[in-house]
VMD Tcl script that draws the C-alpha trace (Angstrom):
set ca {
  {136.95 155.96 115.90}
  {133.77 157.71 114.76}
  {134.64 156.63 111.42}
  {134.32 152.76 112.29}
  {131.23 153.45 113.82}
  {129.93 155.08 110.72}
  {130.89 152.13 108.56}
  {129.26 149.57 110.54}
  {126.19 151.61 110.77}
  {126.33 151.77 107.00}
  {126.68 148.23 106.56}
  {123.74 147.47 109.15}
  {121.64 149.85 107.16}
  {122.44 148.04 103.75}
  {121.65 144.63 105.05}
  {117.84 145.33 105.44}
  {117.86 145.45 101.59}
  {119.42 142.01 100.94}
  {117.08 139.46 99.37}
  {116.90 136.19 101.15}
  {117.11 132.94 99.09}
  {114.56 130.26 99.63}
  {115.83 126.71 101.21}
  {116.68 123.95 98.99}
  {114.28 121.69 100.67}
  {111.13 121.84 102.74}
  {109.06 119.38 104.69}
  {105.17 119.82 104.20}
  {102.23 117.94 105.99}
  {99.00 117.44 104.30}
  {95.89 115.60 105.07}
  {93.45 113.35 103.30}
  {90.40 111.23 103.67}
  {90.97 107.66 103.41}
  {89.92 106.05 100.41}
  {88.88 102.97 101.91}
  {85.53 103.82 103.67}
  {86.17 102.01 107.05}
  {89.62 103.37 107.43}
  {90.59 106.59 109.28}
  {91.74 109.94 107.69}
  {95.56 110.12 107.38}
  {98.32 112.87 106.92}
  {101.11 112.69 104.41}
  {104.58 114.07 105.40}
  {106.48 115.13 101.64}
  {109.89 116.37 101.71}
  {110.56 118.29 98.52}
  {114.41 118.78 97.81}
  {116.62 120.15 95.20}
  {118.36 117.48 93.25}
  {119.30 116.30 89.89}
  {117.45 113.60 87.99}
  {117.94 112.24 84.42}
  {115.56 112.32 81.75}
  {115.32 109.63 79.23}
  {118.11 109.48 77.07}
  {119.41 112.79 78.71}
  {122.14 114.09 80.93}
  {121.55 115.16 84.81}
  {118.92 117.88 84.97}
  {118.08 120.08 87.92}
  {114.69 118.81 89.46}
  {112.66 118.54 92.45}
  {113.04 115.28 94.35}
  {110.00 114.00 96.49}
  {110.20 111.62 99.23}
  {107.81 110.77 102.44}
  {105.10 108.67 103.89}
  {102.33 108.79 106.03}
  {101.07 107.64 109.60}
  {99.07 104.60 108.50}
  {100.34 101.53 110.26}
  {102.70 99.35 108.84}
  {101.56 95.86 107.64}
  {103.00 93.12 110.15}
  {106.23 91.54 109.16}
  {106.39 87.74 107.76}
  {107.02 85.60 105.14}
  {103.59 86.48 103.34}
  {101.85 89.37 103.20}
  {98.61 89.72 105.32}
  {95.45 88.92 103.76}
  {92.89 91.48 103.90}
  {91.12 94.59 102.38}
  {93.77 97.23 103.33}
  {95.03 97.79 99.81}
  {96.15 101.34 98.62}
  {97.32 102.81 95.16}
  {99.26 106.13 94.87}
  {100.05 108.65 91.97}
  {101.78 112.17 92.72}
  {101.21 115.20 90.82}
  {103.35 118.32 90.96}
  {102.39 121.64 89.22}
  {105.40 124.20 89.51}
  {106.37 127.62 88.52}
  {109.84 128.57 88.17}
  {109.92 132.44 89.40}
  {113.53 132.58 87.65}
  {112.87 131.60 84.10}
  {109.17 131.90 84.13}
  {108.59 128.36 83.01}
  {105.77 126.24 84.28}
  {104.79 122.66 84.14}
  {103.14 119.55 85.54}
  {104.83 116.14 86.45}
  {103.31 112.97 86.75}
  {104.64 110.51 89.09}
  {104.98 106.45 88.59}
  {101.91 104.68 89.67}
  {101.97 102.31 92.61}
  {99.35 99.94 93.36}
  {98.27 97.15 95.97}
  {100.46 98.35 98.70}
  {99.36 97.77 102.28}
  {101.45 100.90 103.09}
  {101.16 103.58 100.34}
  {104.46 105.64 99.74}
  {105.73 108.50 97.59}
  {106.00 106.73 94.14}
  {109.20 107.51 91.71}
  {108.62 111.00 90.47}
  {110.62 113.28 88.02}
  {109.90 116.99 88.13}
  {112.41 118.84 85.97}
  {112.02 122.53 86.60}
  {115.66 123.99 85.80}
  {117.50 126.00 88.26}
  {115.74 128.98 90.21}
  {113.24 129.86 92.72}
  {110.41 127.47 92.00}
  {106.78 127.47 93.76}
  {104.82 124.20 93.37}
  {101.95 122.25 94.62}
  {102.10 118.41 95.16}
  {98.97 116.59 95.04}
  {99.11 112.89 96.48}
  {96.26 110.93 94.95}
  {95.47 107.95 97.01}
  {92.94 105.25 96.08}
  {91.89 101.83 97.12}
  {94.00 99.22 95.29}
  {94.71 101.73 92.58}
  {95.29 105.57 92.71}
  {92.09 106.15 90.69}
  {89.28 104.04 92.94}
  {87.76 106.50 94.90}
  {90.78 108.89 94.87}
  {91.25 111.21 97.87}
  {93.61 113.91 97.05}
  {96.32 115.41 99.93}
  {97.37 118.94 98.54}
  {100.72 120.52 99.74}
  {102.66 123.52 98.81}
  {105.89 124.79 99.00}
  {108.82 127.06 97.44}
  {112.33 125.81 97.29}
  {115.34 126.90 95.13}
  {116.31 124.34 92.70}
  {120.27 124.35 92.16}
  {122.70 122.59 90.07}
  {125.10 120.56 92.17}
}
mol new
graphics top color blue
foreach p $ca { graphics top sphere $p radius 0.5 }
foreach p [lrange $ca 0 end-1] q [lrange $ca 1 end] { graphics top cylinder $p $q radius 0.2 }
display resetview
């Protein structure tokens, strides 16, 4: 019986040295001033997940995939979009460093314009597999992302895995 207790103690003691892996997704919140001077500041909710995406002319590659939204009110439903001055444009930058491979880079999303409720545009961040530190910068502007641009910056770390 003393042997079983010694083994259990040894196993518990060894557990303290085990490295924990980063999660394969994370949800972040980052605030931004509103590019429309008459509208209030707002917060983006951005989810970064491990996934795969196809580069032009290539096979599926490990990537960080972003999704999310914000707390701005949705425009009223109807057949015609409401007329007014509340139009936004967005672009997303992702600066990343893969701790496992030592590689770093920057990805730039598609650009969305003239949206009454801005969202996260289509983005492609091919990082390879490994633990990846990243900074997401959501650039929001009035009508287009480059008009009175306001930046919301979130940071995170996830494990990008091949599925």
